[in-house]
VOBA-1610 file (N, C-alpha, C; in pm, whole numbers, padded with zeros to 5 digits, always signed):
BEGIN
Met+01791+01943+00002Met+01738+01905+00133Met+01735+01753+00145Lys+01785+01703+00257Lys+01788+01560+00280Lys+01646+01506+00299Pro+01610+01396+00229Pro+01476+01339+00244Pro+01449+01299+00390Ile+01324+01315+00432Ile+01285+01279+00567Ile+01253+01129+00571Glu+01320+01057+00658Glu+01295+00913+00672Glu+01178+00892+00768Leu+01072+00830+00716Leu+00952+00808+00797Leu+00950+00671+00863Leu+01025+00578+00807Leu+01015+00440+00855Leu+01147+00369+00830Arg+01191+00291+00929Arg+01310+00207+00911Arg+01289+00075+00985Leu+01309-00034+00912Leu+01307-00167+00971Leu+01451-00217+00979Arg+01490-00267+01096Arg+01625-00316+01118Arg+01619-00462+01162Asn+01658-00552+01073Asn+01667-00696+01104Asn+01539-00749+01169Val+01426-00716+01108Val+01297-00754+01164Val+01260-00897+01124Ser+01227-00978+01224Ser+01180-01115+01202Ser+01047-01134+01274Lys+00966-01225+01220Lys+00837-01256+01284Lys+00812-01405+01275Thr+00792-01467+01393Thr+00758-01609+01402Thr+00626-01621+01477Tyr+00534-01699+01421Tyr+00405-01724+01485Tyr+00413-01855+01564Glu+00370-01849+01688Glu+00373-01966+01776Glu+00230-02015+01797Pro+00187-02117+01724Pro+00050-02167+01739Pro+00031-02241+01870Ile-00093-02256+01912Ile-00122-02333+02033Ile-00081-02478+02015Lys-00105-02530+01895Lys-00063-02666+01862Lys+00018-02662+01733Gly+00104-02755+01717Gly+00182-02764+01595Gly+00312-02686+01602Glu+00382-02681+01489Glu+00513-02618+01483Glu+00502-02467+01462Ala+00603-02396+01508Ala+00610-02251+01487Ala+00629-02223+01338Val+00577-02109+01294Val+00589-02068+01154Val+00668-01938+01149Glu+00784-01944+01084Glu+00867-01825+01067Glu+00821-01754+00940Ala+00755-01640+00954Ala+00696-01569+00840Ala+00800-01488+00763Ile+00878-01406+00835Ile+00982-01325+00772Ile+01109-01333+00856Arg+01223-01308+00792Arg+01351-01322+00863Arg+01444-01206+00828Glu+01483-01131+00930Glu+01584-01026+00920Glu+01561-00932+00802Ile+01444-00869+00803Ile+01408-00772+00700Ile+01460-00634+00740Ser+01529-00569+00648Ser+01578-00432+00672Ser+01551-00346+00549Phe+01489-00232+00570Phe+01474-00131+00465Phe+01426-00001+00528Ser+01434+00106+00452Ser+01384+00235+00499Ser+01286+00290+00397Leu+01205+00385+00441Leu+01105+00451+00356Leu+01114+00600+00382Val+01133+00678+00274Val+01145+00822+00291Val+01019+00892+00246Asp+01001+01012+00297Asp+00883+01093+00269Asp+00862+01110+00119Gly+00742+01077+00073Gly+00704+01100-00065Gly+00729+00986-00161Glu+00787+00875-00115Glu+00811+00763-00206Glu+00711+00651-00180Val+00694+00567-00282Val+00610+00448-00270Val+00699+00326-00292Leu+00691+00233-00200Leu+00769+00111-00203Leu+00674-00006-00227Ala+00709-00094-00321Ala+00628-00212-00348Ala+00698-00338-00301Leu+00621-00429-00243Leu+00671-00560-00202Leu+00608-00666-00292Val+00692-00743-00362Val+00642-00851-00446Val+00712-00980-00407Gly+00645-01090-00426Gly+00704-01219-00391Gly+00599-01327-00394Pro+00640-01454-00375Pro+00546-01565-00380Pro+00440-01555-00270Ser+00328-01621-00291Ser+00225-01626-00188Ser+00282-01688-00062Gly+00247-01629+00054Gly+00292-01682+00181Gly+00430-01639+00223Cys+00489-01540+00152Cys+00626-01500+00185Cys+00631-01392+00293Gly+00516-01350+00344Gly+00516-01256+00456Gly+00491-01112+00419Lys+00442-01086+00298Lys+00419-00948+00255Lys+00313-00880+00342Ser+00201-00944+00363Ser+00095-00885+00446Ser+00137-00876+00592Thr+00217-00972+00637Thr+00274-00965+00773Thr+00354-00837+00790Met+00429-00800+00687Met+00510-00677+00692Met+00421-00555+00714Leu+00308-00550+00644Leu+00218-00436+00661Leu+00163-00429+00803Arg+00126-00544+00858Arg+00071-00545+00994Arg+00176-00502+01096Leu+00302-00539+01073Leu+00410-00497+01162Leu+00432-00346+01152Ile+00430-00294+01031Ile+00448-00149+01012Ile+00335-00073+01080Ala+00214-00126+01068Ala+00097-00059+01127Ala+00097-00068+01279Gly+00175-00161+01335Gly+00175-00179+01479Gly+00066-00271+01528Val-00004-00337+01435Val-00108-00433+01473Val-00044-00558+01533Glu+00075-00593+01485Glu+00152-00704+01540Glu+00292-00653+01576Met+00358-00725+01663Met+00493-00689+01706Met+00593-00788+01649Pro+00712-00743+01612Pro+00813-00835+01562Pro+00865-00927+01671Thr+00907-01046+01632Thr+00970-01138+01726Thr+01109-01088+01764Ser+01177-01030+01666Ser+01308-00970+01690Ser+01329-00857+01591Gly+01426-00769+01619Gly+01452-00655+01534Gly+01375-00533+01579Asn+01397-00423+01511Asn+01336-00295+01549Asn+01266-00229+01431Ile+01157-00159+01463Ile+01086-00076+01365Ile+01083+00066+01419Glu+01145+00157+01346Glu+01149+00297+01387Glu+01053+00376+01299Arg+00967+00455+01362Arg+00865+00532+01291Arg+00879+00680+01325Ala+00856+00765+01224Ala+00855+00910+01246Ala+00736+00967+01173Gly+00673+01068+01233Gly+00553+01125+01173Gly+00581+01215+01055Gly+00705+01265+01044Gly+00738+01355+00935Gly+00770+01494+00985Ala+00755+01593+00897Ala+00789+01731+00932Ala+00707+01778+01051Gly+00772+01850+01142Gly+00702+01901+01259Gly+00681+01798+01367Asn+00744+01680+01351Asn+00731+01573+01451Asn+00585+01536+01480Lys+00504+01535+01374Lys+00364+01500+01394Lys+00351+01351+01426Gln+00235+01313+01477Gln+00210+01175+01516Gln+00219+01082+01395Phe+00278+00964+01415Phe+00285+00865+01307Phe+00149+00796+01296Leu+00085+00813+01181Leu-00044+00753+01154Leu-00036+00673+01026Val-00112+00564+01019Val-00117+00487+00895Val-00259+00489+00840Gly-00266+00480+00709Gly-00391+00453+00640Gly-00380+00314+00580Tyr-00491+00240+00575Tyr-00484+00099+00533Tyr-00589+00073+00427Val-00546+00025+00310Val-00638-00020+00206Val-00626-00172+00200Phe-00736-00241+00229Phe-00735-00387+00240Phe-00761-00453+00104Gln-00749-00587+00102Gln-00769-00662-00022Gln-00911-00648-00074Asp-01008-00641+00016Asp-01143-00605-00026Asp-01170-00465+00030Ser-01277-00404-00012Ser-01301-00265+00027Ser-01329-00249+00176Ser-01386-00354+00239Ser-01412-00353+00384Ser-01494-00232+00427Leu-01592-00196+00345Leu-01678-00083+00379Leu-01790-00129+00471Met-01835-00039+00557Met-01950-00068+00643Met-02077-00046+00562Arg-02150-00154+00542Arg-02263-00149+00449Arg-02375-00058+00496Trp-02381-00030+00628Trp-02488+00053+00682Trp-02451+00201+00682Arg-02332+00234+00635Arg-02288+00373+00631Arg-02279+00420+00486Thr-02312+00547+00463Thr-02303+00604+00329Thr-02157+00625+00289Val-02138+00667+00166Val-02003+00697+00118Val-01934+00796+00209Gln-02001+00908+00237Gln-01936+01011+00319Gln-01914+00963+00462Asp-02003+00880+00514Asp-01986+00831+00651Asp-01876+00725+00660Asn-01860+00643+00555Asn-01748+00549+00552Asn-01616+00624+00547Ile-01608+00726+00465Ile-01484+00802+00450Ile-01452+00877+00578Arg-01554+00923+00649Arg-01536+01003+00770Arg-01485+00921+00888Leu-01496+00789+00883Leu-01471+00702+00999Leu-01337+00729+01068Pro-01222+00736+00998Pro-01096+00761+01070Pro-01095+00893+01146Leu-01161+00995+01093Leu-01169+01122+01164Leu-01247+01106+01294Glu-01352+01028+01291Glu-01431+01004+01411Glu-01346+00933+01516Val-01268+00834+01473Val-01182+00760+01566Val-01082+00854+01632Leu-01032+00951+01555Leu-00934+01046+01607Leu-00997+01166+01677Gly-01131+01168+01683Gly-01200+01278+01750Gly-01197+01407+01673Arg-01189+01397+01539Arg-01184+01516+01455Arg-01312+01527+01374Asn-01352+01650+01346Asn-01472+01675+01264Asn-01436+01776+01157Asp-01421+01729+01034Asp-01378+01816+00926Asp-01459+01784+00801Ala-01577+01844+00792Ala-01667+01817+00679Ala-01605+01860+00547Arg-01527+01967+00549Arg-01465+02014+00425Arg-01363+01913+00374Arg-01291+01850+00466Arg-01193+01748+00428Arg-01264+01629+00363Val-01377+01588+00418Val-01455+01477+00361Val-01499+01512+00220Thr-01552+01632+00202Thr-01598+01676+00070Thr-01483+01679-00029Glu-01366+01726+00015Glu-01250+01733-00073Glu-01203+01594-00114Met-01201+01498-00021Met-01157+01364-00056Met-01255+01297-00152Ile-01383+01319-00132Ile-01483+01266-00224Ile-01460+01320-00364Arg-01428+01449-00373Arg-01400+01510-00504Arg-01273+01451-00566Leu-01169+01432-00485Leu-01042+01383-00537Leu-01051+01241-00593Val-01140+01158-00537Val-01154+01021-00588Val-01269+01009-00688Gly-01326+01122-00727Gly-01425+01121-00834Gly-01561+01067-00797Leu-01604+01091-00672Leu-01733+01038-00627Leu-01833+01148-00591Thr-01808+01269-00636Thr-01904+01377-00612Thr-02040+01338-00670Gly-02144+01355-00592Gly-02277+01314-00632Gly-02320+01182-00571Phe-02223+01108-00514Phe-02253+00978-00452Phe-02232+00981-00301Glu-02231+01101-00243Glu-02202+01114-00100Glu-02296+01033-00013Arg-02423+01025-00050Arg-02523+00958+00034Arg-02557+00818-00015Ala-02480+00767-00111Ala-02502+00631-00160Ala-02445+00530-00060Tyr-02503+00412-00059Tyr-02454+00302+00027Tyr-02368+00207-00057Pro-02278+00133+00006Pro-02188+00045-00069Pro-02258-00047-00169Ile-02374-00099-00133Ile-02445-00191-00222Ile-02488-00123-00352Glu-02494+00010-00350Glu-02535+00087-00468Glu-02416+00125-00557Leu-02297+00085-00520Leu-02176+00124-00593Leu-02117+00006-00667Ser-02049+00035-00777Ser-01973-00068-00848Ser-01850-00105-00767Gly-01784-00214-00807Gly-01663-00255-00736Gly-01555-00148-00741Gly-01539-00084-00857Gly-01439+00022-00869Gly-01469+00141-00780Met-01597+00177-00770Met-01636+00290-00685Met-01613+00257-00538Gln-01639+00132-00500Gln-01612+00092-00361Gln-01464+00103-00329Arg-01375+00070-00425Arg-01232+00085-00402Arg-01194+00231-00386Arg-01260+00320-00460Arg-01231+00463-00445Arg-01270+00512-00306Val-01382+00462-00255Val-01422+00497-00118Val-01317+00449-00019Ala-01269+00326-00037Ala-01170+00270+00055Ala-01040+00352+00053Ile-00999+00397-00065Ile-00878+00479-00076Ile-00898+00613-00008Ala-01014+00676-00031Ala-01042+00805+00033Ala-01045+00791+00185Arg-01104+00683+00235Arg-01109+00659+00380Arg-00969+00641+00437Ala-00881+00575+00362Ala-00745+00553+00410Ala-00661+00680+00412Leu-00701+00780+00334Leu-00624+00904+00322Leu-00684+01022+00396Ile-00807+01008+00443Ile-00881+01122+00498Ile-00809+01189+00615His-00736+01112+00695His-00673+01165+00816His-00526+01202+00793Glu-00488+01211+00665Glu-00351+01249+00627Glu-00247+01162+00697Pro-00248+01032+00668Pro-00156+00941+00736Pro-00010+00966+00698Ser+00079+00929+00787Ser+00222+00936+00756Ser+00256+00839+00644Val+00198+00719+00649Val+00223+00615+00549Val+00092+00547+00511Leu+00071+00530+00382Leu-00045+00458+00330Leu-00003+00314+00302Leu-00070+00218+00366Leu-00043+00076+00347Leu-00150+00017+00256Met-00107-00050+00149Met-00200-00102+00049Met-00175-00251+00029Asp-00271-00333+00068Asp-00258-00478+00060Asp-00342-00531-00055Glu-00278-00554-00171Glu-00350-00601-00291Glu-00478-00518-00310Pro-00466-00386-00327Pro-00585-00299-00320Pro-00687-00319-00432Phe-00646-00381-00544Phe-00739-00393-00656Phe-00771-00538-00691Thr-00753-00627-00594Thr-00789-00767-00615Thr-00939-00780-00642Gly-00972-00858-00743Gly-01113-00889-00767Gly-01185-00796-00863Val-01121-00687-00908Val-01186-00601-01007Val-01139-00640-01146Asp-01221-00612-01248Asp-01184-00651-01384Asp-01062-00573-01431Glu-00995-00625-01532Glu-00865-00571-01575Glu-00874-00426-01619Leu-00978-00390-01693Leu-00991-00252-01741Leu-01011-00155-01624Thr-01099-00193-01530Thr-01121-00109-01412Thr-00994-00100-01329Lys-00922-00211-01320Lys-00798-00213-01242Lys-00697-00114-01298Glu-00678-00111-01429Glu-00582-00017-01489Glu-00625+00127-01466Thr-00756+00151-01473Thr-00806+00286-01446Thr-00779+00327-01303Leu-00806+00236-01208Leu-00783+00265-01067Leu-00634+00285-01037Glu-00549+00206-01101Glu-00405+00222-01082Glu-00359+00360-01127Ala-00411+00406-01242Ala-00375+00538-01292Ala-00425+00647-01199Glu-00548+00632-01150Glu-00605+00731-01059Glu-00528+00735-00927Leu-00492+00617-00874Leu-00417+00612-00749Leu-00280+00676-00767Asn-00213+00646-00878Asn-00082+00704-00902Asn-00087+00857-00906His-00187+00912-00977His-00202+01057-00984His-00233+01115-00846Leu-00318+01047-00771Leu-00361+01097-00640Leu-00245+01101-00541Ile-00168+00993-00533Ile-00063+00989-00432Ile+00048+01091-00464Arg+00071+01117-00592Arg+00170+01219-00627Arg+00113+01360-00606Arg-00015+01376-00632Arg-00076+01509-00618Arg-00079+01555-00473Ile-00113+01465-00381Ile-00123+01507-00241Ile-00005+01457-00158His+00100+01410-00226His+00227+01376-00162His+00209+01267-00057Val+00170+01150-00105Val+00149+01035-00017Val+00274+00948-00015Thr+00310+00900+00102Thr+00416+00801+00118Thr+00348+00665+00139Gly+00391+00563+00066Gly+00315+00439+00075Gly+00398+00313+00063Val+00337+00202+00109Val+00392+00067+00091Val+00282-00016+00025Leu+00313-00072-00090Leu+00218-00149-00169Leu+00258-00296-00170Val+00166-00384-00132Val+00183-00528-00147Val+00103-00573-00267Thr+00167-00643-00360Thr+00096-00688-00479Thr+00164-00809-00540His+00085-00892-00610His+00139-01001-00691His+00157-00955-00835Asp+00105-00838-00869Asp+00104-00788-01005Asp+00230-00706-01031Ile+00322-00760-01111Ile+00449-00693-01137Ile+00428-00559-01205Glu+00339-00553-01303Glu+00313-00428-01374Glu+00255-00323-01279Glu+00169-00365-01189Glu+00113-00272-01092Glu+00223-00215-01003Ala+00313-00300-00959Ala+00424-00255-00874Ala+00509-00152-00946Val+00544-00178-01071Val+00630-00087-01146Val+00557+00043-01178Tyr+00428+00034-01208Tyr+00351+00153-01245Tyr+00334+00249-01127Ile+00321+00195-01006Ile+00289+00279-00890Ile+00411+00314-00807Ala+00508+00222-00795Ala+00615+00238-00696Ala+00739+00309-00751Asn+00818+00363-00658Asn+00951+00416-00689Asn+01059+00309-00675Arg+01036+00215-00583Arg+01127+00103-00562Arg+01045-00024-00543Val+01102-00135-00585Val+01037-00265-00568Val+01132-00357-00492Leu+01081-00416-00384Leu+01158-00515-00308Leu+01104-00653-00344Val+01192-00740-00392Val+01155-00877-00428Val+01185-00966-00308Met+01084-01042-00266Met+01097-01126-00147Met+01105-01273-00184Ser+01176-01348-00101Ser+01192-01492-00119Ser+01071-01566-00062Pro+01057-01695-00091Pro+00954-01776-00024Pro+00978-01776+00128Arg+00875-01816+00202Arg+00882-01818+00349Arg+00997-01904+00399Pro+01071-01855+00498Pro+01055-01725+00561Pro+01103-01612+00469Gly+01018-01510+00452Gly+01047-01405+00358Gly+01170-01324+00394Thr+01256-01309+00297Thr+01371-01219+00308Thr+01374-01134+00182Ile+01443-01021+00186Ile+01456-00936+00068Ile+01576-00983-00011Ile+01551-01026-00135Ile+01661-01077-00217Ile+01708-00975-00319Glu+01628-00873-00346Glu+01667-00773-00446Glu+01587-00645-00424Glu+01655-00531-00441Glu+01588-00401-00445Glu+01606-00345-00584Ile+01496-00309-00649Ile+01500-00260-00786Ile+01439-00120-00791Lys+01515-00024-00837Lys+01464+00112-00852Lys+01388+00123-00984Val+01274+00189-00981Val+01191+00203-01100Val+01235+00329-01175Pro+01283+00315-01298Pro+01340+00428-01372Pro+01235+00510-01447Leu+01131+00551-01379Leu+01023+00627-01441Leu+01000+00757-01366Ala+00951+00857-01436Ala+00916+00984-01372Ala+00801+00961-01275Asp+00789+01049-01175Asp+00683+01033-01076Asp+00544+01035-01141Arg+00523+01129-01233Arg+00392+01137-01299Arg+00389+01035-01412Arg+00301+00939-01401Arg+00297+00829-01496Arg+00162+00820-01565Glu+00167+00794-01693Glu+00047+00781-01774Glu+00036+00636-01823Pro-00085+00590-01853Pro-00104+00451-01896Pro-00018+00409-02014Asp+00010+00501-02108Asp+00087+00461-02226Asp+00234+00432-02194Met+00278+00465-02072Met+00415+00432-02032Met+00436+00282-02023Arg+00327+00207-02007Arg+00338+00061-01996Arg+00396-00002-02123Ala+00385+00070-02236Ala+00435+00017-02363Ala+00578+00061-02392Glu+00636+00142-02303Glu+00770+00196-02327Glu+00877+00104-02271Lys+00996+00112-02331Lys+01105+00020-02298Lys+01146+00021-02151Pro+01164+00138-02086Pro+01204+00135-01944Pro+01106+00059-01856Phe+00976+00074-01883Phe+00873+00003-01807Phe+00884-00147-01832Ile+00890-00184-01959Ile+00896-00325-01996Ile+01022-00391-01939Asp+01135-00322-01947Asp+01261-00377-01897Asp+01257-00398-01746Cys+01198-00302-01675Cys+01190-00314-01529Cys+01102-00432-01490Cys+00989-00449-01558Cys+00903-00565-01531Cys+00976-00695-01561Arg+01054-00697-01668Arg+01128-00818-01706Arg+01229-00856-01598Ile+01301-00757-01545Ile+01401-00784-01442Ile+01336-00845-01318Ile+01223-00788-01276Ile+01153-00840-01158Ile+01102-00981-01185Arg+01046-01001-01304Arg+00993-01133-01338Arg+01105-01238-01340Glu+01221-01200-01390Glu+01333-01294-01391Glu+01375-01332-01250Lys+01377-01234-01160Lys+01412-01263-01020Lys+01313-01360-00958Leu+01185-01339-00985Leu+01081-01427-00931Leu+01088-01566-00993Asn+01115-01572-01123Asn+01126-01702-01189Asn+01244-01782-01135Leu+01352-01714-01100Leu+01465-01782-01040Leu+01427-01844-00906Leu+01340-01774-00830Leu+01293-01828-00703Leu+01214-01957-00724His+01126-01956-00825His+01044-02074-00851His+01129-02190-00899Ala+01238-02158-00971Ala+01323-02263-01026Ala+01416-02323-00921Ala+01439-02247-00813Ala+01535-02292-00710Ala+01481-02411-00633
//
C-alpha cells in the first residue's frame, strides 16, 4: 500500500518585513514531504528558520512564496496539528486533566475516556487533579505531550520539546516519546539542536543551512521503528550521528 502523504512543502520561502529596518529572509525555497506514520527531524544552526517552519506548517504564519499542501489522512479527515513548545506552556490554574482536555474544549468535544487514556499513556495516573506547580519538570513535559496528542492530530509539531530538563530525565522522556508515537501511530516534525535526539526519534533528518535556511542534506535513519536506549551505543546510531555532525561542522567552517 502506498504511504499516505499528509504534508508537502513546495519551494516555500518566508521573509519578515519589519516596520523599521531591513527585511529578514528566514527560509528560502524549502521543499519536502511527510508521510503518514513517519517522524521528520529538522536540525541546523540557531536562527536558520526551524521554528518558522513549524509555524508555517501549523498555519499560524503564511509563506511569502511557495505552497504548503496539507491532508488529514485516511477518510479525508480534517488536518489538525498538535504542538509541543520549548517550555511546557501549561495553564497554572488548570489541573493536569484540565490542561490535557483543553484542545478538546476548543474543538467542542467532550471525551472523558480519551483524557483518562492519555493520562495513562504518559504515566501520570494518580496526578489527574495536580496543578503544574506540584509537578516536576519531566512530569510537566508529559502533560504537554498528552495535551498535544489528545485530539488525535494529523501531525505532531515538536519545538525543542525537552529544553531545560536534566540529561537523565531528557533521555527518559525521549524513550517514552519514541515508544508513544510508534504505539499510537503519530506523524511528527521535530525541531532540535540535539543530534542524538534527532536520530533517536526520527525516521529522517533534514540538515538546514544558516539563515536564510535551506535544506542541504536529507539523511535517513537506519534504525528500526522501535528503539531502546541501548541503541545509542550501537554502530548504526553512532555513524548516523557522525554524518549529521560532519554536515553541521562543514557549515560552521564555511
